[in-house]
C-alpha positions in Angstrom: -5.3 -102.9 -3.3 -5.5 -102.8 0.4 -1.9 -101.8 0.5 -2.6 -98.9 -1.6 -5.2 -97.0 0.8 -4.5 -95.3 3.6 -5.2 -96.1 7.5 -8.6 -94.7 7.4 -9.6 -96.9 4.5 -8.9 -99.7 5.1 -10.2 -99.2 8.8 -13.1 -98.4 6.4 -13.4 -101.5 4.8 -12.7 -103.6 7.8 -16.1 -102.0 8.8 -17.7 -102.7 6.2 -17.2 -106.7 6.0 -18.3 -106.6 10.0 -21.4 -104.5 9.0 -22.4 -107.4 6.1 -21.9 -110.0 8.2 -24.0 -108.4 10.9 -26.4 -107.9 8.3 -26.5 -111.8 7.2 -25.1 -110.8 3.6 -23.1 -112.8 2.2 -21.3 -110.4 0.3 -19.6 -106.5 0.9 -22.2 -104.4 -1.3 -22.1 -100.5 -1.4 -24.2 -99.9 1.2 -21.8 -101.8 3.9 -18.8 -99.5 1.9 -20.4 -96.2 3.2 -21.3 -97.3 6.3 -18.1 -98.2 7.3 -16.7 -95.0 6.0 -18.3 -92.7 8.2 -17.5 -94.8 11.1 -13.8 -93.2 10.8 -12.2 -90.7 11.7 -12.0 -89.5 7.7 -15.4 -90.4 7.3 -16.6 -87.9 9.9 -14.6 -85.1 8.0 -15.7 -85.8 4.7 -19.7 -85.9 6.2 -18.8 -82.3 7.7 -17.3 -80.6 4.7 -20.3 -82.0 2.6 -22.7 -80.7 5.1 -24.2 -84.2 5.7 -25.4 -85.4 9.2 -23.9 -89.2 10.0 -26.7 -90.2 11.9 -29.1 -88.8 8.8 -27.2 -90.8 5.9 -26.6 -93.2 8.2 -30.5 -94.0 8.7 -30.7 -93.3 4.9 -28.5 -95.9 4.1 -30.4 -98.4 6.8 -33.8 -98.3 6.2 -33.0 -99.4 2.7 -31.4 -102.3 3.6 -32.8 -105.9 3.8 -31.0 -108.4 6.3 -30.2 -111.5 5.0 -32.2 -114.9 6.4 -28.9 -116.2 8.1 -25.2 -115.4 8.9 -22.8 -115.6 6.1 -21.0 -119.2 6.7 -17.4 -117.9 5.6 -15.3 -115.5 7.8 -13.9 -113.3 5.0 -16.7 -112.1 3.1 -16.2 -110.9 -0.8 -17.1 -107.8 -2.5 -19.9 -107.2 -4.3 -19.4 -106.5 -7.8 -21.0 -102.9 -7.3 -18.1 -102.2 -4.5 -15.2 -103.4 -6.6 -16.0 -100.9 -9.1 -16.7 -97.9 -6.3 -12.6 -98.9 -5.3 -11.3 -99.3 -8.9 -12.5 -95.9 -9.3 -11.3 -95.1 -5.9 -7.9 -96.4 -6.9 -7.8 -94.5 -10.8 -8.6 -91.1 -8.5 -5.9 -91.9 -6.4 -3.5 -92.6 -9.1 -4.3 -89.1 -10.6 -2.9 -87.8 -7.9 -0.4 -90.0 -6.9 -1.4 -90.7 -3.1 -3.1 -93.4 -1.3 -7.2 -94.1 -1.5 -8.3 -92.0 0.5 -12.1 -92.2 2.3 -13.0 -89.1 0.1 -12.3 -91.1 -3.0 -14.7 -93.9 -1.8 -17.6 -91.8 -0.9 -17.0 -90.4 -4.8 -16.9 -93.9 -5.9 -20.1 -94.3 -3.8 -22.0 -91.6 -5.4 -20.8 -93.1 -9.1 -22.6 -96.1 -8.5 -25.7 -95.0 -9.0 -27.9 -97.5 -8.5 -26.7 -98.3 -5.6 -28.2 -98.1 -1.8 -25.0 -95.9 -0.9 -25.5 -93.4 -3.6 -29.2 -92.7 -3.1 -28.5 -92.4 0.5 -25.7 -89.9 -0.5 -28.2 -88.0 -2.7 -31.5 -88.1 -0.6 -28.4 -86.2 1.9 -27.9 -83.5 -0.4 -24.7 -84.6 -1.9 -24.3 -83.9 -5.9 -21.0 -84.1 -8.0 -20.0 -80.6 -7.5 -20.3 -81.2 -3.4 -18.3 -83.9 -4.0 -16.0 -82.0 -6.2 -15.2 -79.4 -3.6 -14.8 -82.0 -0.7 -12.2 -83.5 -3.1 -9.9 -80.2 -3.7 -10.3 -79.0 0.0 -9.8 -82.0 2.1 -6.1 -83.3 2.9 -4.6 -86.3 1.3 -4.8 -89.3 2.5 -1.1 -89.1 3.6 -1.8 -85.2 5.4 -4.8 -86.9 7.0 -3.0 -89.7 8.9 -0.3 -87.2 10.4 -3.3 -85.4 12.0 
């Protein structure tokens, strides 16, 4: 699936892995994916378009995270089922547009995973289905975004 991702989407997954490990979690979950996504230039543009403060969203996520008790023993962490569903949704959305998976696809997928920390934090910061639909129609595609 990573070969169908934009540069920023792949970068966000690398950040998600680092964050999951830093929280001593044994898998990558939605909260790590969201925190990873907002650390990329494309994620920042998504938040700007949604009218959401990066620091406020990060705080809303981080205060819900319970750190693990020990450092994971694996160097490569697997994705949790929730994060796998998000990535499949993002892939499906990109296929509909015949584009690469971009960060806005990932954020929209996170919002759909209603019981996740990520979706709860997005909703707390004022993100709605309507604002995500607007975001998807207004932002450039992943290919355009990578050209600058």
